[in-house]
N, C-alpha and C positions, 0 to 999 in steps of 0.2 A: 699277843700270845708268845710264850717263850719258844725259842727255836726247837728245843727237844720235844715240847708238846706238839708243835706243828708237824714235826717229823713223825711222831707217834700216830697222829691222826691220819696221816697218809698211809703208814704201814698197816694199821689195823682197819682201814677202810671207812672210818667215820666221816672223813671229808666227802666221800662219794655218797654215803647214805644220807647225810644232811642235805646235800645238794638235791638229791632225788626227792626227798621229803618236801623240800621247799617248792620244787617244780610241780609235784603232785598237787600241793595246796593251791598253786596258781590256777588250776583248772576251775576253781570257784569263780574266777573273774569272768569266764565265759557264761556263767549262769547268773550274772549280774541282774538285779531286779528289772532294769529297764530294757534288757536285751531281748530281741525276738526269740521265742522258744521253739520255732519250727526247726525241722531237722537240717535244712540247708544252711540257715544262719548259724545254728549251733556247730555244725561241721566246719563251717568257715572260721568260726571262732577258735576252735581247737587247732585248725591249720594255722591261723594267725599266731597262736602261741608258739608253734614250731618255728615260724618265720622270725619272730622277734627273738626267740632263743638263739637261732643261728646268728642274727645280727649282733646280739649281745656277746656271744662267744668270740666272734671275729674282733669286735672292738675291745673287749676286756681281756682276751687271752691271746689270740693269734697275732693281732697287730698292736699289742699293748705296749711294746717297748719303745719309748720315745728316743732312745739313743740309736736305734736301728729302725727308723720309720719307713713306712710305705703307704701309698694310697690304697684304700680298700673301699668297698661299696656297702655302706650301711643299709641303704635302700637301693633296690634294683628291680628288675622285672618280676622277681618272685619273692622279694622281701619289701614290703610296702608299709610305710609308717606315716600316720597323721596327715592324710590327704597328700601324699607324695605327688609330685608334678609329672604327668606323663611326657611333658616336653623336656624334662631334665635328664641329664646324665649326672648322677650324684657321685661324689667321691669324698672320702673322709680320711683323716690322718691324726693319730695321737702324737702330741708334742709336749715338751716340758720347757717352761720359760728359762730354766737354768742353762739351756743349750741354744746354740745358733743353728740355723738351717739354710740350705740353699735348694730352691725349686728351679728346675730347668724344664723347658718344654718347647713345643711348637704350637703356634697359634691355631692351626687348622682353619676351617671355614665356618665353624659354628658361629651363629650370629652374635652370641653374647655369653660370657662366662664370668663368674666371680669367685674369689677366694676370700673366705671370712675366717678370721681367728676367733674362736669362741672360748668363753670361760668354761671350766669344768672339764670332765672327761667324756662328754657325750650324752649325759643324761638329760632327757627333756625337762624343760622348766628351769634349767640352770645353765643356759648356753647363750648368755648375752654376748653381743659382739664386743671384742676388744681390739679389732683391727680389720680393715677391709681394703681390697683392691679389685678392680674388674678390668675386663679386656679393653675398655675404652681408655684406660689410664696407663696401660703397659707401653713401655718403650721396647720396640722390636728391632731385630737386625733385618737386613735386606732379604733374608730367607724366611722371615717370620718366626725366628727363634727368640727366646727370651730367658732371662734369669731373674729370679726374685729372691731377695735375702729376707729371712724371717728372724727377727731378734727384738730384744727390748731396746737396745741402743740403735739410734737412727743410722741407716746406711745409705750410701749414694745409689742412685739409680732406682730400679723397682724395689720398693721396700714394703714389707708387710709387718706392721708393728705388733709386738706382744706386750703384755703386762704380766705382773706377778700372778694374775688369776688365769692366764691363758692355759688351755689344756688340749685343744683340738682344732683342726682346720676342716671347714666344710667347703667343698667345691660344688658349684652349680653351673653346669654347661647347658644352656637353654637353646633348644633348636626351634627354628621356624618350620622346617621340613626335614625330618631325619633322613629321608631317602636321598637328599641332595647335598647334605652338609657333612663335613668331617669334623669330629670332635678334636679338641686340643689334646695333645699328649703331654703328660706331666710325670716328673720323677722328683723325688725328694731325698736329701741326705742330711744327716746330722754332721756338723763341721767340727765338733769338739766332744765326741763321746768319751766317757770315762771307763766304760767296760770294754774288754777286748773281744767280746762275742755277745751273741744274743741268745745263749742257751737258757732254757727254762730254769728259773730259780725255784726249787721245790717249795720253799717256805712261803713263797708268794702266791702259790696256786689257789689256796683256799680263799684268800681275799679276792682274787680274780673271779672265782666262781661266785662269790657273794655279790660282787659288783655286777656280774652277768645277770643274776636274778633280780638285783635292784633295778637294773635297766629294764628288764622285762616287765616287772610289776609297775614301775613308774610310768612306762610308755603306755601300757594298756589302761592303767587307771586314769591317766591324763586324757586319753581318747574318750573313755566312758564319761568322764566329768564334762568335757566339752559337749559331747553328744547330748547328754541329758539337758544341759543348759540351752543348746540350740533348739532342741525339740520343745522346750518350755517357753522360749522367748522369741525365737526368730524362725520357726518352722516355715519352709518354703519361701524364705526371704533371704536376701543377700546384702546386708549392710556392711559397711566397713567394720572389720573386727578391731578389737583393742590391739593396736599395733605393738604396744609395749609387751603385752602378754605373748604375742607370737614371736617377737624378737628374742624374748627370754627363752623360748623353746627352740631357738636356733634359726629363726627367720632372718631373711636378708634385709638390712635397713633400707635398701633401694626399692623394695617391693611393697606396694600397698595391697593388703590382703582383705578379701571378702569371703568370709567363711561361715557356713551354716549347715543345715540338714534338710534333705528333701524327703517327701513321703507322698506316694501317689497310689490311688485306687487303680484297678485294671483299666478303667475307661478314662482316666485323667492324664494330663500332661502339664508340665510347668514351662511357661513361656518366659524367657529371660531376655530383656531388652537392655542393651548397653548403648547409651547415648552420650554425646559430648566426650568422647574418648580423647584424652590429652595426647599430644605427641609423646611417644615413649619408645623404649627399646622393643618391647613386645607386651602383649596382654594374653591372658588365656582364661578359660573356664573348663573345669573338669568335674566329673562325678565319681563317687567312690561307693563302696558297700557300707554296711552298718559299722564295721570295724575300722572305718576310715582308711581302707586300702583302695588305692586307685583301681578302677575296673580294668579288665584285660585289654590294655591298649596296644598290645602286639598285633591283635587280630581284628579289633573293633574300634569304631569311632566313639570314644568316650570323652573326648576333649576337643576343643577348638581354640585357635589362637589368631593373632593378628595377621598371620600370613596364610592360614588355611581357610579363614572365614569368608563367606559371601556377604557383602555389605548391601544395605539399602541405599537408595538414591541420596538420602540426606547424610550418609556416612555412619548411620547407626547400624547395629547388628542385632538380629533376632535369632535366638537359639532356643530350640525346643528339646526339653528332656522328656522322653516318651518311651513307652514299652514297645511301640511299633513304629515303623517308618511312616512319617506323616505325608510323604509325597513331595513333589517338586516345590510346593509352596514354602517349605521349610528345609532348604538345603543344609542348614546348620543343625543337624539332628544328633543328639547325644543318646546313645542306646543304653537303656538301663540293664540290659542283659538279663531280664526277668526279675531283677530285684524290686521290691516294693518300697524300699527306703534306703538312705545312705547319706554319706557326707558329700558336700560340694564346696568348691573353693575357686574363687576368681582371683586373679592377680593382675596388677598393672605394674610393670617393671620399668624403672627409670623414667617416671613421668616428668615432663618439663613444667607442668602446672599442677595445681591441686586436683587430685582425682575426685570423681563424683562421690557423693556420700553413700550411694548404694547402686547396685545393679538391679534395675526394676524387674519384679517378678509378678506373674499372674497365673493362677491356677485355672486351667481351661479343660474342656472336654475334648478328647482326641477326635471324636467325630466332627465337632464343630470346626476345628482347624483344618481337617481334611476337606471339609466342604468349602 
């Protein structure tokens, strides 16, 4: 678009009208053929759109300048994306491989964290890893502080490699018990910016708004695609997912993912048994709503991990996904919070051996397990 045309679209308001028209049309995604049509799920669907819109605006407008970068939270306690992990503190940063960066921080006490450089600018499905480093690999000083250089050219010390395709950084800080651990503190700076300031460039705003809507549409569509596939092929099962597909969506290469969909009648529960768990940094299982948003983990037990689980005598773990508390026989209870269906995702992080092919599941009657 010619510069004078871009300026004219701002001045006459067409830039805003087109953005609003596209946002209005996105409401059709909530009425997707396979989506539940009850008022609660539909209301959550529209709320989901507002949350993904916020995430898109932050990533494509507010934090979009790679010459003046900062960490932001694409997914957090009220912005939830594609079965986000309740055990994670997520951070993101937009970068450009033409520049070099320095990340400084303090280790904290969180059990494990990783920084992954991804291709693209944050859109799901196009975020393959182009470089990774995690807390087990970092060289720290005696106070627990560290520095990481991010560049295409190899650097001494802690180095996070970029390629010509790199476009963003994803940070995963994974807690065992949030109440007892302190997250790592991270800051980032561009070492060789070309611009003297980070003022908004008016001619770039329309493209940023278009990318925002592209992010919203692709994120929601990918979730709907996955959900339809899980319901058709692996409903109430937890096999290993296609790891290549999940890593292309931004997944961590050190994580083995078990992803599917659960659906329960009022008198049913889903028993998940994890046996032969390999030595690993951690593992977890979580449940989400239909829109693949993790359930409200600030106030309810909707996930369990290596450090919070109660184990059987043989080292296995039994987890019950149920609408009501099953009692002391099942201390690892994941509360559906009244939902009749939703996403579920198991993870084994940093496994020393091959992970099991599936987390075993069994549909049971709640009255039977209580008995």
